[in-house]
C-alpha positions as CSV (number, residue, x, y, z in Angstrom):
1,E,-90.6,-24.1,45.4
2,E,-92.7,-22.7,42.7
3,G,-90.1,-20.0,42.0
4,E,-87.4,-22.6,41.8
5,D,-89.5,-24.7,39.5
6,G,-90.3,-21.7,37.4
7,R,-86.6,-20.9,37.1
8,G,-86.0,-24.5,36.2
9,D,-88.6,-24.4,33.5
10,V,-87.2,-21.2,32.2
11,E,-83.7,-22.6,32.1
12,S,-84.8,-25.8,30.5
13,G,-86.9,-24.4,27.7
14,G,-88.7,-21.2,28.6
15,G,-92.1,-20.6,30.3
16,E,-93.7,-18.4,33.0
17,L,-91.7,-16.7,35.6
18,G,-93.5,-16.7,39.0
19,G,-96.8,-17.2,37.2
20,L,-96.7,-13.6,36.0
21,F,-94.2,-13.3,33.2
22,R,-93.3,-15.4,30.3
23,V,-89.7,-15.6,29.1
24,S,-89.1,-15.7,25.4
25,V,-86.2,-18.1,24.6
26,A,-86.0,-17.1,21.0
27,D,-85.5,-13.4,21.8
28,R,-82.7,-14.2,24.2
29,T,-80.9,-16.4,21.6
30,E,-81.3,-13.7,19.0
31,R,-79.8,-11.0,21.3
32,T,-76.9,-13.2,22.3
33,A,-76.1,-13.9,18.6
34,R,-76.4,-10.2,17.8
35,G,-73.9,-9.3,20.6
36,R,-71.3,-11.7,19.3
37,L,-71.0,-9.6,16.2
38,D,-69.2,-6.9,18.2
39,D,-66.8,-9.3,20.1
40,I,-63.1,-9.7,19.2
41,D,-62.6,-12.5,16.8
42,S,-60.0,-14.8,18.6
43,T,-60.4,-17.9,16.5
44,R,-61.0,-18.8,12.8
45,Y,-63.3,-21.7,13.6
46,P,-66.6,-21.6,15.4
47,P,-66.7,-23.4,18.7
48,E,-69.0,-26.0,17.3
49,N,-66.2,-27.3,15.0
50,L,-63.5,-27.8,17.7
51,Q,-61.9,-31.3,17.9
52,D,-62.8,-33.6,20.7
53,W,-59.7,-34.2,22.8
54,D,-61.4,-36.8,25.0
55,L,-60.8,-39.3,22.2
56,D,-57.7,-41.6,22.5
57,E,-56.9,-41.2,18.9
58,M,-56.6,-37.4,19.2
59,V,-54.3,-37.7,22.2
60,E,-52.1,-40.2,20.5
61,S,-51.7,-37.9,17.5
62,I,-49.9,-35.2,19.5
63,K,-48.2,-37.4,22.1
64,D,-44.8,-37.2,20.4
65,C,-44.8,-33.4,20.6
66,F,-44.1,-33.5,24.4
67,V,-41.1,-34.6,26.4
68,T,-43.0,-37.5,27.8
69,G,-43.8,-38.7,24.3
70,K,-42.3,-41.6,22.4
71,W,-38.9,-40.4,21.0
72,E,-36.2,-42.1,18.9
73,A,-33.5,-44.1,20.7
74,H,-30.8,-41.5,20.4
75,K,-33.1,-38.6,21.2
76,D,-35.0,-39.9,24.2
77,A,-34.5,-37.8,27.3
78,K,-34.3,-40.8,29.6
79,T,-31.6,-42.4,27.5
80,L,-29.6,-39.1,27.4
81,L,-29.8,-38.8,31.2
82,E,-28.6,-42.3,31.7
83,Q,-25.7,-41.7,29.3
84,D,-24.7,-38.6,31.3
85,D,-24.8,-40.6,34.6
86,A,-22.7,-43.3,33.1
87,L,-20.3,-40.8,31.7
88,Y,-19.7,-38.7,34.7
89,G,-20.6,-41.3,37.5
90,D,-19.9,-40.4,41.1
91,F,-18.5,-37.1,42.1
92,E,-17.5,-35.4,45.3
93,D,-18.8,-32.1,46.5
94,L,-15.7,-30.4,47.9
95,E,-17.6,-27.7,49.8
96,A,-20.0,-30.0,51.5
97,G,-17.6,-32.9,51.8
98,T,-20.2,-35.5,50.5
99,I,-20.1,-38.0,47.7
100,I,-23.0,-38.0,45.2
101,H,-23.6,-41.2,43.4
102,G,-24.8,-41.3,39.7
103,N,-27.7,-43.3,38.5
104,S,-27.4,-46.1,36.0
105,D,-29.4,-48.9,34.6
106,D,-27.6,-51.5,36.6
107,G,-28.0,-49.4,39.7
108,E,-31.7,-49.1,39.2
109,D,-32.0,-52.8,38.5
110,G,-30.1,-53.4,41.7
111,A,-32.4,-51.0,43.6
112,N,-35.4,-52.8,42.2
113,D,-33.9,-56.1,43.2
114,D,-33.3,-54.7,46.6
115,D,-36.9,-53.5,46.9
116,S,-38.2,-56.9,45.7
117,E,-35.8,-59.1,47.7
118,G,-35.4,-56.7,50.6
119,E,-32.3,-55.6,52.4
120,G,-30.5,-58.9,52.4
121,K,-27.4,-58.0,50.5
122,E,-24.1,-58.1,52.2
123,K,-21.5,-55.3,52.2
124,G,-19.0,-57.3,50.1
125,Q,-21.5,-57.9,47.3
126,E,-22.2,-54.1,47.2
127,E,-18.5,-53.2,46.8
128,E,-18.2,-55.8,44.0
129,E,-21.1,-54.3,42.1
130,E,-19.7,-50.8,42.6
131,G,-16.4,-52.0,41.2
132,D,-18.1,-53.5,38.2
133,L,-20.0,-50.3,37.6
134,R,-16.9,-48.2,37.9
135,G,-15.1,-50.4,35.4
136,K,-18.0,-50.1,32.9
137,R,-18.0,-46.3,33.3
138,L,-14.2,-46.1,32.7
139,E,-14.5,-48.3,29.6
140,K,-17.3,-46.1,28.3
141,K,-15.3,-42.9,29.0
142,R,-12.3,-44.4,27.1
143,K,-14.5,-45.2,24.1
144,L,-16.0,-41.7,24.0
145,K,-12.6,-40.1,24.2
146,E,-11.3,-42.2,21.4
147,M,-14.3,-41.2,19.3
148,F,-13.7,-37.5,20.1
149,D,-10.0,-37.8,19.2
150,S,-10.8,-39.5,15.9
151,Q,-13.3,-36.8,15.0
152,Y,-11.8,-33.5,16.2
153,D,-8.1,-34.1,16.9
154,E,-6.4,-34.0,13.5
155,G,-2.9,-33.7,15.0
156,G,-2.0,-30.7,12.8
157,E,-2.3,-32.8,9.6
158,T,-3.5,-30.9,6.5
159,Y,-3.8,-31.5,2.8
160,F,-0.1,-30.8,2.4
161,D,0.8,-33.2,5.2
162,D,-1.2,-35.9,3.5
163,L,0.3,-35.2,0.2
164,K,3.8,-35.3,1.7
165,A,3.1,-38.5,3.4
166,E,1.8,-40.0,0.1
167,M,5.0,-38.8,-1.7
168,D,7.2,-40.3,1.0
169,K,5.3,-43.6,0.8
170,Q,5.7,-43.6,-3.0
171,A,9.4,-42.8,-2.7
172,Q,9.8,-45.7,-0.3
173,L,8.0,-48.0,-2.7
174,N,10.2,-46.8,-5.6
175,R,13.3,-47.2,-3.5
176,G,12.3,-50.8,-2.6
177,E,11.3,-51.6,-6.1
178,F,14.4,-50.3,-7.8
179,E,16.9,-51.3,-5.1
180,D,18.4,-54.1,-7.1
181,V,18.1,-52.5,-10.6
182,S,21.1,-50.9,-12.4
183,E,21.4,-47.1,-12.8
184,E,20.8,-47.2,-16.5
185,A,17.5,-49.1,-16.2
186,R,16.4,-47.0,-13.3
187,V,16.9,-43.8,-15.3
188,L,14.7,-45.2,-18.1
189,Y,11.8,-45.6,-15.6
190,E,12.4,-42.7,-13.1
191,G,14.3,-40.1,-15.2
192,F,17.2,-38.1,-13.8
193,R,16.9,-37.7,-10.1
194,P,18.1,-34.5,-8.2
195,G,21.8,-34.7,-7.4
196,M,22.9,-36.8,-10.3
197,Y,25.7,-35.8,-12.6
198,L,24.6,-35.4,-16.2
199,R,26.1,-35.1,-19.6
200,V,24.2,-32.4,-21.6
201,E,24.6,-31.9,-25.3
202,V,23.9,-28.4,-26.5
203,S,23.6,-27.7,-30.2
204,S,24.5,-24.6,-32.3
205,M,27.2,-23.5,-29.8
206,P,29.9,-21.1,-31.2
207,C,33.4,-22.5,-31.4
208,E,34.8,-19.5,-29.4
209,F,32.8,-20.8,-26.3
210,I,34.8,-24.0,-26.4
211,A,38.2,-22.5,-27.3
212,N,38.0,-19.7,-24.7
213,L,36.4,-21.7,-21.9
214,D,37.6,-20.7,-18.5
215,S,36.7,-23.0,-15.6
216,R,36.8,-20.1,-13.1
217,Y,33.6,-18.8,-14.6
218,P,30.7,-21.2,-13.6
219,I,28.1,-21.9,-16.3
220,I,24.4,-22.1,-15.3
221,L,22.0,-23.9,-17.6
222,G,18.5,-22.4,-17.9
223,G,15.6,-22.0,-20.2
224,L,13.5,-19.1,-21.5
225,G,9.8,-18.8,-21.3
226,A,7.5,-18.5,-24.3
227,G,8.0,-15.2,-26.0
228,E,11.1,-14.2,-24.0
229,G,13.3,-14.6,-27.0
230,N,11.4,-11.9,-29.0
231,V,12.8,-8.4,-29.3
232,G,10.6,-5.3,-28.9
233,F,9.9,-2.3,-26.8
234,V,10.2,-2.7,-23.1
235,Q,9.1,-0.1,-20.5
236,M,10.6,-0.1,-17.0
237,R,11.0,2.0,-13.9
238,V,14.6,3.3,-13.4
239,K,16.3,5.1,-10.5
240,K,19.9,6.3,-10.4
241,H,21.9,4.4,-7.9
242,R,22.9,6.5,-4.9
243,W,26.6,5.5,-5.3
244,Y,26.9,6.7,-8.8
245,K,28.1,10.3,-8.8
246,R,26.6,11.5,-12.1
247,I,23.0,11.5,-13.4
248,L,21.9,9.4,-16.4
249,K,21.4,11.1,-19.8
250,T,19.0,10.2,-22.5
251,R,20.5,8.3,-25.5
252,D,23.6,7.3,-23.5
253,P,24.3,3.6,-24.1
254,L,23.9,1.3,-21.1
255,V,24.6,-2.4,-20.6
256,F,21.4,-4.1,-19.2
257,S,21.4,-7.3,-17.2
258,L,17.9,-8.7,-17.7
259,G,17.2,-12.2,-16.7
260,W,19.6,-14.6,-18.6
261,R,20.6,-11.9,-21.1
262,R,23.1,-9.0,-21.1
263,F,22.8,-6.6,-23.9
264,Q,23.6,-2.9,-24.8
265,T,20.9,-0.5,-25.8
266,V,20.0,3.2,-25.8
267,P,17.4,4.1,-23.2
268,M,15.0,7.0,-23.5
269,Y,14.0,8.4,-20.1
270,Y,10.6,10.0,-19.6
271,I,8.1,10.8,-16.8
272,E,4.4,10.2,-16.9
273,D,2.3,13.3,-16.3
274,H,-1.1,13.4,-14.5
275,N,-2.9,13.2,-17.9
276,G,-1.0,10.1,-19.0
277,R,1.4,11.9,-21.3
278,H,4.9,10.4,-21.4
279,R,7.1,13.5,-21.3
280,L,10.7,13.0,-22.5
281,L,13.5,13.8,-19.9
282,K,17.0,14.9,-20.9
283,Y,18.4,13.7,-17.6
284,T,17.1,11.4,-14.9
285,P,15.9,12.8,-11.5
286,H,18.3,12.7,-8.6
287,H,16.3,11.0,-5.9
288,M,13.1,9.6,-7.5
289,H,12.1,7.0,-10.1
290,C,11.4,7.7,-13.7
291,H,10.5,5.5,-16.7
292,A,12.7,4.3,-19.5
293,A,11.9,2.9,-22.9
294,I,14.4,0.5,-24.6
295,W,14.5,-1.8,-27.5
296,G,15.5,-5.2,-26.2
297,E,14.3,-8.7,-25.4
298,W,11.1,-9.2,-23.6
299,T,10.8,-10.5,-20.1
300,H,8.1,-11.2,-17.6
301,M,6.4,-8.3,-15.9
302,G,7.8,-7.3,-12.5
303,G,11.3,-8.9,-13.2
304,G,14.3,-7.1,-11.8
305,E,16.9,-5.4,-13.9
306,S,20.2,-3.6,-13.5
307,A,22.3,-1.4,-15.8
308,A,25.9,-0.4,-16.0
309,G,28.0,2.0,-17.9
310,Q,31.3,1.6,-19.7
311,E,33.2,1.5,-16.4
312,E,30.9,-1.3,-15.1
313,T,29.5,0.9,-12.4
314,V,25.9,0.4,-11.5
315,R,24.0,3.4,-13.0
316,G,20.3,2.5,-12.6
317,R,18.3,-0.2,-11.0
318,G,14.6,-0.7,-10.5
319,E,11.8,-3.1,-11.6
320,K,9.9,-3.7,-14.8
321,A,6.8,-1.6,-15.0
322,G,5.2,-2.8,-18.3
323,L,5.8,-5.1,-21.3
324,N,4.3,-4.3,-24.7
325,P,5.0,-5.8,-28.1
326,A,6.4,-3.5,-30.8
327,L,3.3,-3.9,-33.0
328,E,1.1,-2.4,-30.3
329,L,3.4,0.4,-29.2
330,G,4.9,1.5,-32.5
331,T,7.8,3.9,-32.7
332,G,6.3,7.3,-32.3
333,D,3.6,7.1,-29.7
334,M,5.6,6.0,-26.7
335,V,7.4,9.3,-25.8
336,V,6.7,12.9,-26.7
337,L,9.0,15.9,-26.6
338,E,7.9,19.4,-25.7
339,A,8.4,22.0,-28.4
340,E,7.6,25.7,-28.3
341,E,6.8,27.7,-31.4
342,G,7.4,31.5,-31.3
343,S,6.0,34.3,-33.3
344,F,5.3,38.1,-33.2
345,S,1.9,39.7,-32.8
346,A,1.0,41.8,-35.7
347,C,-2.0,43.5,-34.1
348,A,-3.2,43.1,-30.5
349,Y,-6.3,41.0,-30.1
350,V,-6.4,40.2,-33.8
351,R,-3.5,38.7,-35.7
352,V,-0.5,36.5,-35.0
353,Q,1.8,35.5,-37.8
354,D,5.1,33.7,-38.5
355,M,4.1,30.7,-36.2
356,F,2.5,28.3,-38.7
357,S,3.1,27.9,-42.4
358,S,-0.5,27.0,-43.6
359,A,-4.1,27.2,-42.6
360,L,-4.2,23.4,-42.2
361,E,-1.7,23.7,-39.3
362,V,-3.7,26.4,-37.7
363,A,-6.8,24.2,-37.9
364,R,-4.9,21.5,-36.2
365,F,-4.1,23.8,-33.2
366,E,-7.4,25.6,-32.8
367,G,-8.1,26.2,-29.2
368,A,-4.5,25.8,-28.1
369,A,-3.2,27.9,-25.2
370,L,-0.9,30.8,-26.0
371,R,1.6,32.6,-23.8
372,T,3.7,35.7,-24.2
373,V,7.0,36.8,-22.7
374,S,5.3,39.3,-20.5
375,G,3.0,36.5,-19.1
376,V,-0.2,37.3,-21.0
377,R,-2.3,34.2,-21.8
378,G,-4.3,33.7,-24.9
379,Q,-6.0,31.2,-27.2
380,I,-5.9,30.4,-30.9
381,K,-9.1,31.1,-32.7
382,K,-9.3,30.9,-36.5
383,A,-7.0,31.1,-39.5
384,I,-7.1,34.2,-41.7
385,K,-6.5,34.4,-45.5
386,S,-3.3,36.5,-45.6
387,P,-0.5,36.1,-44.8
388,E,-0.3,32.3,-45.1
389,G,-0.3,30.7,-41.6
390,A,-1.6,33.8,-39.7
391,F,-4.5,33.4,-37.3
392,R,-6.7,35.3,-35.0
393,A,-6.1,35.0,-31.3
394,T,-7.6,36.5,-28.1
395,F,-5.6,37.5,-25.0
396,E,-6.5,38.4,-21.5
397,D,-4.6,41.8,-21.7
398,R,-3.2,44.2,-24.2
399,L,0.1,43.2,-25.8
400,L,3.1,45.4,-26.1
401,M,3.5,46.6,-29.6
402,S,6.3,49.2,-29.5
403,G,9.2,48.2,-31.7
404,A,11.9,46.2,-29.9
405,L,9.6,45.7,-26.9
406,A,7.0,43.8,-28.9
407,D,5.7,40.7,-27.2
408,I,6.7,37.3,-28.5
409,V,3.8,34.7,-28.5
410,F,4.6,31.1,-27.7
411,V,2.5,27.9,-28.1
412,R,3.4,24.7,-26.4
413,T,3.2,21.6,-28.6
414,W,4.2,18.0,-28.4
415,C,6.0,15.9,-31.0
416,P,6.6,12.1,-30.9
417,V,10.1,10.8,-30.3
418,E,11.3,7.6,-31.9
419,V,13.1,5.1,-29.6
420,P,16.3,3.9,-31.2
421,K,16.1,0.2,-32.2
422,L,19.6,-0.8,-30.9
423,Y,20.1,-4.2,-29.5
424,N,23.7,-5.4,-29.0
425,P,24.1,-8.6,-27.1
426,V,27.2,-8.7,-24.8
427,T,29.2,-11.8,-25.7
428,T,32.2,-11.3,-23.5
429,L,32.2,-14.9,-22.4
430,L,33.2,-15.8,-26.0
431,K,36.4,-13.8,-25.7
432,L,39.7,-14.6,-24.2
433,T,40.1,-14.2,-20.5
434,E,42.5,-11.2,-20.8
435,E,40.2,-9.5,-23.4
436,R,37.0,-9.8,-21.3
437,S,38.0,-6.9,-19.0
438,S,39.0,-4.7,-21.8
439,W,35.7,-4.8,-23.7
440,T,34.0,-1.4,-23.8
441,G,31.1,-1.5,-26.1
442,M,29.5,1.6,-27.7
443,R,30.8,4.9,-26.4
444,T,28.7,7.9,-25.4
445,L,28.5,11.1,-27.4
446,G,30.7,12.9,-24.9
447,Q,33.3,10.2,-25.1
448,L,33.3,10.4,-28.9
449,R,33.8,14.2,-28.8
450,K,36.6,13.8,-26.3
451,D,38.4,11.0,-28.3
452,L,38.0,12.7,-31.7
453,G,38.6,16.2,-30.5
454,V,35.3,17.5,-31.8
455,P,34.2,20.7,-29.9
456,L,30.7,21.1,-28.8
457,V,28.7,23.3,-31.3
458,H,26.8,26.0,-29.4
459,N,23.6,27.5,-30.8
460,Q,24.1,31.2,-31.1
461,D,20.5,31.9,-30.3
462,S,21.0,30.2,-26.9
463,I,23.8,32.5,-25.9
464,Y,22.8,35.3,-23.5
465,N,23.7,38.7,-25.0
466,P,23.6,42.1,-23.4
467,W,20.4,43.9,-24.1
468,R,20.9,46.9,-26.4
469,G,17.3,48.1,-26.9
470,S,15.9,51.5,-25.9
471,H,14.2,52.0,-22.6
472,G,10.5,52.5,-22.9
473,W,8.7,55.5,-21.4
474,F,5.9,54.5,-19.1
475,N,3.4,57.2,-18.0
476,P,2.7,57.5,-14.3
477,L,-0.4,55.8,-13.0
478,V,-3.3,58.1,-12.6
479,I,-6.2,57.0,-10.4
480,P,-9.5,58.9,-10.8
481,R,-10.7,60.8,-7.7
482,E,-14.0,58.8,-7.6
483,L,-12.1,55.5,-7.6
484,Q,-9.7,56.9,-4.9
485,K,-12.7,57.4,-2.6
486,A,-13.8,53.8,-2.9
487,L,-10.3,52.4,-2.2
488,P,-9.3,51.4,1.3
489,F,-6.9,53.7,3.2
490,K,-3.8,51.5,2.7
491,S,-4.4,51.4,-1.1
492,K,-5.1,55.1,-1.6
493,P,-2.2,57.0,-3.2
494,K,-0.3,59.2,-0.7
495,L,-0.4,62.7,-2.2
496,T,2.5,64.6,-0.8
497,E,3.9,68.0,-1.9
498,A,7.2,68.0,-3.7
499,A,10.0,69.3,-1.5
500,S,11.0,72.8,-2.7
501,R,14.7,73.8,-3.1
502,V,16.2,75.5,0.0
503,P,17.2,79.1,-0.7
504,R,20.9,79.9,-0.6
505,D,20.6,82.2,2.3
506,R,19.1,79.5,4.4
507,V,21.9,76.9,3.7
508,R,24.1,76.5,6.7
509,P,27.8,77.4,5.9
510,A,30.7,75.0,6.6
511,V,32.5,75.5,9.9
512,V,36.2,76.3,9.8
513,R,38.0,75.3,13.0
514,E,40.7,77.2,14.7
515,P,44.1,75.5,15.3
516,M,43.3,75.0,19.0
517,E,39.9,73.5,18.2
518,R,41.6,71.1,15.7
519,K,44.0,69.9,18.4
520,I,41.1,69.3,20.8
521,A,39.2,67.3,18.2
522,A,42.3,65.2,17.4
523,L,42.9,64.5,21.1
524,L,39.2,63.4,21.6
525,Q,39.5,61.2,18.5
526,S,42.7,59.5,19.9
527,L,41.0,58.9,23.3
528,G,38.0,57.3,21.5
529,T,40.3,55.1,19.5
530,I,42.1,54.0,22.7
531,R,38.8,53.3,24.4
532,N,37.5,51.2,21.4
533,Q,40.7,49.1,21.3
534,K,40.4,48.5,25.1
535,V,36.8,47.4,24.7
536,R,37.6,45.1,21.8
537,R,40.4,43.5,23.8
538,Q,38.0,42.9,26.8
539,K,35.5,41.3,24.4
540,E,38.2,39.0,23.0
541,Q,39.3,38.0,26.6
542,A,35.6,37.4,27.6
543,L,35.1,35.2,24.5
544,Q,38.3,33.2,25.3
545,K,37.2,32.7,28.9
546,K,33.8,31.6,27.7
547,G,35.3,29.1,25.3
548,E,37.5,27.6,28.0
549,Y,34.5,27.4,30.4
550,Q,32.4,25.6,27.7
551,R,35.2,23.1,27.0
552,R,35.6,22.4,30.7
553,R,31.9,22.1,31.1
554,Q,31.7,19.7,28.2
555,K,34.4,17.5,29.7
556,E,32.5,17.5,33.0
557,D,29.2,16.6,31.2
558,E,31.0,13.7,29.4
559,A,32.4,12.4,32.6
560,K,29.0,12.6,34.2
561,M,27.3,10.8,31.3
562,Q,29.9,8.1,31.5
563,R,29.2,7.6,35.3
564,I,25.5,7.5,34.6
565,K,26.0,4.9,31.9
566,E,28.0,2.7,34.3
567,V,25.4,3.1,37.0
568,K,22.7,2.1,34.6
569,K,24.6,-0.9,33.4
570,R,25.1,-2.1,37.0
571,V,21.4,-1.5,37.8
572,F,20.1,-3.2,34.6
573,R,22.6,-6.1,35.1
574,T,21.2,-6.6,38.6
575,I,17.6,-6.4,37.4
576,G,18.3,-8.9,34.6
577,Q,19.9,-11.4,37.0
578,K,16.8,-11.1,39.3
579,E,14.4,-11.7,36.4
580,R,16.4,-14.7,35.2
581,K,16.3,-16.1,38.7
582,Q,12.5,-15.6,38.9
583,Q,12.1,-17.2,35.5
584,K,14.1,-20.2,36.5
585,S,12.2,-20.5,39.8
586,S,8.8,-20.3,38.0
587,L,9.9,-22.9,35.5
588,S,11.2,-25.3,38.1
589,G,8.0,-25.1,40.1
590,P,7.4,-24.7,43.9
591,R,9.8,-26.4,46.3
592,R,8.5,-29.3,48.2
């Protein structure tokens, strides 16, 4: 008992333990506090400052955070469960064969009434209540379905459907409003409706249009956009039509049908290089697109166009590739023409003359690439004082300088080409009917030469003449011995001794045959000729038999293929009939 009392004293406030030891409460508290310094900090607040959850106010503050708390009317779990029961109601478990009844407020009330009043209800009253509950559930289901349909089932109606419905409604209102109004008054309010016959007055019409009017040619009234009546440079993509037998030539006049206009102009064909340069073409390519620059009326970008020659045959068709006003394009920067300047080298690696006429031109072409007839490439460096227009150039190899074989140096330059400003509107509708088909327009240069009998002038420098120069002497190639050792075997020169002349005593003399030997040789030759003719005849017969066999085999193969086709037709016809029967049976449903 004393020990127990001692422990009680120690636990209560400290004291002697068993009458022998004295426990220090202050030291134990200090050691406990010192040990807490090494513990893991699991909270930011000391235990002394925790809230007291025994108070009713603290419990009420967090009561709404749980499912059993006080929720809003449309979020309460009990209300949601009751709605589900009312929505789905009773259902039957097909596997177990039992009917499960749903809960409802009325059912619970009825159950409470049964508990309070006892089991005194009759069977008829229960069926009546179940019928009422079933009716309420069906009514609630119908209302929910109507709400769902109004929110989610648009019925395929979109903004355009609404707009169309609004327009139809407005049209009905207008029709009902103007039903008893005269046409003149209705036009004042509504304007001209689609389908009405109009009388249009056009000003500034030429008198030939009225005098030569032909009712067989329909007239379409239309308007031009802003800027489409201006005339300027037009760029387009053109391709020669595959039905036209000839290719198109630059500067040959064509009749373009562009939108509402028909006009004759002179196109310049070009192709765009990889560096953006528009290189002039003398003729259009055969099976690919190229570009064309014309002087004509502007049109919208991407518009279609077609062109025809004098014989009204389609010569080119494509689509518009660009539209630029004349002030921005100018006349000389659209298309460039390649030109080569030639000269003779005066001294290898040093001077080239007779290419330019002044030092200013040389300065303009500094750094340009050079090329010689023999294929040596070079570059223009600087102009020299004399003669005028000469310059220094470097080449990758030594040039030929020997008289008539001297290399000719070329430089490739580009000069601007002016697009002809020709715009001739085609006014065939103003002519008489018999004159419309005879209109020709501007003729090509070839047609003019043919009609006027002017021969083509040939440039004498372009005519190929036979070469009359002296043949140069080229020394044999000599490879040093040290270099021969380093070369692979296939590249080493094959050193062979020159064949010496055969002495006369070692030359075999001609054989002179005897008469009997000549007869034997003639007989052998005749026998060989007969044999060769026989072999040739056998080969011809074999080829003839082979041809007959191939023709017979071809006929048999054709007959076989015809039989196979007929069999396939019958098989596929049978399969198609079976599939149609199956489809009809599947659409009609199972038989009852």
